[in-house]
C-alpha positions as semicolon CSV with decimal commas, in nm:
position;residue;x (nm);y (nm);z (nm)
1;M;12,103;6,620;12,814
2;F;12,152;6,803;12,491
3;V;11,884;7,010;12,325
4;Y;11,985;6,990;11,943
5;I;11,875;7,131;11,636
6;L;11,897;6,994;11,287
7;E;11,851;7,140;10,960
8;C;11,717;6,899;10,691
9;S;11,781;6,863;10,352
10;D;11,504;7,089;10,275
11;K;11,622;7,329;10,507
12;S;11,386;7,297;10,762
13;Y;11,499;7,298;11,143
14;Y;11,397;6,991;11,369
15;T;11,431;7,059;11,737
16;G;11,519;6,689;11,991
17;V;11,630;6,609;12,311
18;T;11,892;6,356;12,394
19;N;12,110;6,236;12,637
20;D;12,352;6,153;12,308
21;V;12,374;6,427;12,044
22;E;12,597;6,224;11,813
23;R;12,387;5,875;11,842
24;R;12,073;6,086;11,807
25;V;12,200;6,286;11,468
26;A;12,339;5,945;11,333
27;E;11,995;5,781;11,404
28;H;11,822;6,053;11,200
29;N;12,043;6,001;10,925
30;E;12,003;5,660;10,915
31;G;11,632;5,646;10,874
32;I;11,553;5,443;11,177
33;D;11,178;5,537;11,244
34;I;10,987;5,604;10,882
35;E;10,719;5,805;11,085
36;S;11,060;6,069;11,211
37;Y;10,963;6,444;11,091
38;T;11,377;6,396;10,929
39;F;11,289;6,034;10,742
40;K;11,254;6,196;10,434
41;R;11,438;6,512;10,480
42;R;11,764;6,304;10,489
43;P;12,040;6,401;10,519
44;V;12,005;6,598;10,790
45;K;12,303;6,822;10,981
46;L;12,385;6,931;11,354
47;V;12,333;7,319;11,343
48;F;12,262;7,371;11,713
49;H;12,314;7,214;12,028
50;T;12,315;7,296;12,419
51;V;12,383;7,102;12,719
52;F;12,125;7,067;13,039
53;N;12,242;6,929;13,382
54;D;11,880;6,904;13,453
55;P;11,692;6,695;13,239
56;I;11,351;6,908;13,340
57;Q;11,511;7,200;13,191
58;A;11,604;7,049;12,903
59;I;11,291;6,892;12,792
60;H;11,162;7,274;12,880
61;F;11,387;7,443;12,639
62;E;11,273;7,207;12,369
63;K;10,971;7,275;12,393
64;Q;10,996;7,635;12,368
65;L;11,211;7,605;12,057
66;K;10,988;7,412;11,891
67;G;10,711;7,755;11,922
68;W;11,017;7,972;11,830
69;S;10,972;8,113;11,491
70;R;11,276;8,000;11,215
71;K;11,434;8,399;11,269
72;K;11,497;8,329;11,614
73;K;11,606;7,981;11,576
74;E;11,817;8,123;11,340
75;A;11,929;8,376;11,575
76;I;12,115;8,139;11,842
77;I;12,223;7,872;11,569
78;N;12,455;8,156;11,455
79;G;12,525;8,233;11,823
80;N;12,343;8,605;11,785
81;W;12,127;8,564;12,146
82;D;12,126;8,954;12,193
83;L;11,911;8,906;11,880
84;L;11,597;8,729;12,086
85;P;11,451;9,040;12,244
86;D;11,396;9,200;11,926
87;L;11,276;8,928;11,753
88;S;11,041;8,827;12,058
89;K;10,845;9,177;11,994
90;S;10,467;9,179;11,823
91;K;10,511;9,275;11,456
92;T;10,127;9,401;11,459
93;P;10,126;9,730;11,517
94;I;9,946;9,836;11,787
95;N;9,689;10,168;11,813
96;K;9,771;10,360;12,117
97;D;9,497;10,604;12,046
98;P;9,155;10,473;12,162
99;S;8,896;10,482;11,942
100;T;8,612;10,719;12,006
101;S;8,245;10,729;11,835
102;S;7,995;10,941;11,925
103;G;7,596;10,880;11,917
């Protein structure tokens, strides 16, 4: 099984899972399904794929990727897996001083 990321003509990303990545990319570009996310965003190009021996793991990774930010997807597209921990950190500052009140 393959998990893949396509870059659409509008520069958005589409993530999917398939047992034949070449066939699936061709199907996206042919516009077989009018309801598909990629239908109005063709042509698409394959920018990332990875193989899994276990379909359950592939589906799990696909769902995980779908929840990732654009920056995290671009990190793996560019082979920068080492950037993922920093990109996963919260951007919201944490107030470490407990608030006090008098009353």
